[in-house]
N, C-alpha and C positions, 0 to 999 in steps of 0.2 A: 267693188268699190264702196265703204262706206265712210261716211262720218257723224260728227255729232253735232247738233242743235247749241246754242247759246247754253242753255238749261242743262245737256247732257241728261237729258231727261228721257229722249225717242232718238231710237239711232235711227239715222235715216239711208236708205241703201238707191243707190243709184242706179240705172240702168243703161248703161253707155255705149248699147248695141257692139259690146267685144264677143257678145258670144250668140252665137246663131241661134234664134227660135228652136230651129229643129234639134239643136245639142238640149237647149233647156228641156225641151218635151222630152226627147228622149231618156235625160235624169228625171224627170218628175215621172213619167213610168217607172223607171226603178223603186223611186221612192216610194209609190203607192203602193208598191206590194209588204210596205213596212206600214205605213200610215196612211188608210182609207181615205180617202176624201169625197165630204158631200158638199153641194152647192145647193145653196136657198136662193130662189127666183119669187119675190112677191112681186104677185101682178093683179092688177085690175081688167077685167073682160073687155074692155075697152081698149087694153093695149095690145090684146089680139087681133083688132081690126088695126092694127098701125104697121107700117114698114118697119119700123127698128126692131122691135121681137123678132119677127119671121127672119130676120139675119141674124140676130142672135141665135137662135135654134139652130140656123143653117150652120154657122160657127161652130156650135157645141155639138153637131153632128160628128166633127172631126177630130173630139178631144177624148182620148183612150185614157187618159187618168183617173176621172171623174168615176167614181162608184154608185153615188147614186145625186138624180136631181130631186129635189124637193119644191115643187111649184105651189104658193099659198094664192088660191084662186078667189077674189074680191068681187062683189058685185054680178052676181053669175044665177039665173036662172036655170031648173033643169035642161032646157033645151042648149042654153049656153054650155053647162058643164060637159054636155055630150058632146059639145062641137070642139071644147078644149081638149075632151082625151082624145080625140083624132087629130086635133091641131100638134098635139106634141107625141103622137105616137110613133113621130120619124126618128126621133131621140133615139138612140141605141144603147144609150145605157140606162141602168133601172131607176123608172121614175115614177113618181105618185103626184096627186094634185090633191091637196087639199081644200074642198068645196067648201070654205066654209058660209053660205048660206045653204047649205044644204040641211036635209033634217037630222043626218047623224051627228054633225059637228055642231049644231044648234042644240041639240040635245044633248052634249058633251057643253056646249057654254050654259044652258039650264042648270046644269049639275054642280057646277063651278059657282056659277050665281047663288045657290041655295049654301052655299060656304062663305060668301060675299069674297069670291078669289076670282070670279070672271072680268076678263079687259069688259070695261063698261064702253067704252068710245070706237066707232068701229075705222079702220084705218091701218096705214102700214105699221105701226106699232104690234097692233092684235095681231096684224098677220105673220108679222116674222116670229110673234111669240109663240104662235101657234104652231107655226113650222120648225121652232127650236124645241119646243116641246116633242115633236114626233120626231125630230131628229135621234131626241135623246131616248124615244121608244124603243126607235130599231136599233139601236145598238149596234151600228153597222160602220161606224166611221171616228177617225182620229183627229181630223181636222174639216171643220166647217167654214166655207166661204160665203160672201151672200155679195148680189151688185142687183141695179136695178134692171128694169126691162122696158128704158125710155130711151137708150143710148144709140145714138144714131151713129155713131163712130165706132160702133163695137168690133173686136178682134179678137180671137183668141187668145193672141197674145198679151192680152190686159189679164186674162185669168191666170196664165202660166204665171207671171209676174206675180200677180195678187198672192197665190196658192205655196211658192215657192220658200218660201223664207221661215213656213210651219211644216213644210214639206219635209226639207232637208233635214235629214236627223243631226247633223251634226250643227244646225242652229241653236238658239237658245230661247228664239221667238216662242211664245203663246199668244199673240196678239198682233195683229200686223192692218196697220190702215193704208188706203192707196192714195195717191197724191197725183195731178197732173196739171198741166195749163190750162186755164179756164180762155181758150182762143177760139173763134170759130167765124168763119163770114166776115173775117176781116174787122174782128169787134173783142172787146176783153167784157167777157162775162163772168161768171159767180161774183153778184149783187151783193148777195148777204154775207159771203167770206170775206172779199174787199171792203164794204162799205158799213156791216156792220160789226162783223165779230173782230175782225182786225182792231179798229179803232176802239171799241167798247173796250176788248182786254188791254189795251194800254191804259184805257181809263179807269178800269177799273184800279191796276197797278198805282196810278200816280191818285187817286182819290182814299184809298184804303190802304195803301203801302203795298209791301212785298205779299205775293201769295203762290207758293209751292204750286198749287193746283192752277191757276190763272198764267204761271211760266209754263207749264204744262201742257194748258191748251194751243200755247204761242208756237210752242213745239213744233205742232202740223202743221206742214205748209197748205192743206187744204182740210179743215178738221170738218167741213160737211160733206165730204167725201161720202158716197151712200156703199161704197167698195169697201169690205174688210172681210179679214178670215180672223178664226179662234182656233184653240186646241178646243173640240169636243167635251173636252173634262170640266172646262169652266163655263160651261152654258147653264148646269143647273142652278148656279150662283151668280149670274146676270140679269137685272132686272132693267126691265124693256119699258121704256116711255112711252105713253098709250099717244101722247099730243106729238107735235110737230118737231117735238126735240129730239128723235130718235137717235142722230148721230153722234149730240153733244152727249146725249145721257148715254150712251153706250162707252163714250171716252170715259166718260163718271165712272163708269162702273169699272172699267180695266184700269183708272187710276186706285180705286179702290182694292180693288183683289189682286191686283199684282203687282211686282215690283219690276223699278223701270229697269232693268235688263232684259226683261220679258216682252219689251214692246218695240216697233220697230214701224215705221213705215217705208213707202216702195212706190218708186217712180214707177208706174204701171203702162204709161203711153205718153206719147210726144201732141197728141189732139183727139180731144173731146168733148164731145157735145149731147145736150139731151134734149128734152121737152122740156119747155122754158114754162116756168110759171109767170102770171101777171104779177104784177105790182098789188094790185088792190086796193090802193090807197082810198075807197069809197067804201070797202066792206073788210073791217077789221076780222073777219070771219073765215076770210079765204087768201088765196095766194100766199104772196112772201110779208104782206103785213100779218095776218096769223103766223106764218112762218116766225117772223122775228120777234114777235111777243111771246110766242112758246120758248123759244129758244134762249130770252134772255131771261125766261122765269126759270129754266132749268139751270142756267149758271148761277142765277139769285140763290136758287134752292142747295146748291151744292154747296156753295160758298158761306151760307149759315150753317150747314152741318160740318162746318169748318170752325167756326165760332164766331164768325164775322158777323156785325151787328148792323141793322137796315132801318133807316128812317125817311119821312117823307124829307126830310132838308137834303140825305145823302144822295137820294135819287133824284134830287133837282141838281144838285151840284155835279151829279155824274153826267147827268144829262149835257148839261153846258160843256163838262169836260170833251165829253164824247163826240158833240158837235164842232168843237173846236177841230180836236185833232179827226175827226172823219170829212172836214173840208181840208184838211192839210193833204189827207191822204187821196184825195180827188185831183190835187194839182199834180201830184207823181205819180199816178197813173194815167194821166194826162199827157205828162211830159215823157214816161215812157213809151205811151201806146203809140205816142209821133215819130220816136225815134226808131219806134220797128213797124211805122207802116201801118198802124192801125186805127181805127177810128172809133172814140168816146165823144158821146153827146154829155158837155158838162152839164146843162141844164138838168136832163133827165136822171144825172147821178145825184146833183143837188136836190132834186126833189125827194130821190128816195132817202138821201140821207136825213132832210126834215119829215120825211115818215118815219124813220126808224127811230130817231130821236125822241117824239113825240111815244113811240110804241116803248123803248126802255122805261118811259119814266110810268105808262098806264099798264106794264109788267110789274113795276114796283109796287104800285095803288093794289093791284090783284094779289100780289104774294104778301104785302101787309094786311088785306083784310080778309085773306083766307089763309091763316096759316097754319090750319089740320089738313091743308091738301094735299093728298097722297098721287101724286098723278103716274107714279110708276106701277106698272101691274107687278103681284107678286112673283117673285124667280120660282123656279120650275122645284127647287127643293121643300121651299115651305107649302108648295101645292100638292108635292108627294107625300109628305108627312100629314097631311089632312086629309088625303083620299089617297091611300095607296095603290088603289087598282085604277085611277083615273090616266095614267098615261097608256095603261093597255088599251081599256075602251077607246083613246084617242087612237091608236094605231089599228086598231080592228075596225075603227068604223073607216080610216081613211082606205086600209084596203077594202073592204067591201068596197064603198063608192068606187074604185077603179076596177074594181073586177066585173060590176055588171051593174044592174037596175042600181041607180043611185036614190032610191028612196026604201 
């Protein structure tokens, strides 16, 4: 069953439980004979020490339709990399670990840096970018999916629902975004989506007038979901943001590269929870404070490329409009929570809105003061043009690390 959001820009695929998971898995095993599927898992080493990833690996061990699992490993020394190889060795699928802090991949980084094409800021964006490059180099997939490694409520049904719209050869989609309710432990979660993204997009429409791009973002039920899948053929043209605007940046690239009939979102689970970031009101370089600034900048940059003009006065008006709309939404969220027996701390919600309002202005100042900032990492098409041999080197480096001595 499917319907379309108000804009008609994103097809929404619902899972009503009318097809048994066993039947969906059977179909995916058939589809995978025609469309090979790769799964990317960006991970910090610390996540190997947490229980969430262990359960994820246990679930993945029961998945037959995945052809290749690519694990991006950050913040790991040599001993920790050896531990990671053993940790993931129980996966029955072909799997590869990118040891991003190892000497071979550091050499790739230095080679790209000499061309001015290396991602400078460490983090999830750089990790995902290298995993995408390695996937391109392997030439063994038609569909690539990605999800985080801190999902505490993970089940393999989530992955099935995420990849099904792209694996099914009768569907037209080239990109699929997961969505789900953000409810856990009797509370409403998803503060950045609820209290920043939703009212900010409304405020942008009210302050600057209609924008097709803003309407497109509004069509996504959970735009910050870290679960998405795409046809491997579009990977070379996708630019990955290096900051915390990864999810919004990817949606922006999809908007730029694909037609609206090629994009869908899918209901992947009834319950979702993961590691929660602190608000970090005292430190704008961490937590949800940093995230809110980076996301706001990502949206402003994209709107500027579409011709929208910003000024300090615009951002002050935008802040005031956002703040009023966000407070109205808090009231609605509170009423909705009470109707469903959930808890919402209105004081904490308003504190978050106050922080986000200030950070919208801060993001606007940064945008105006640094107009030449290029936070996107170069896409792999450009990298291959500048250095046609780098993907071969990346692939051989990963193979060597996984085969034996990592040095």
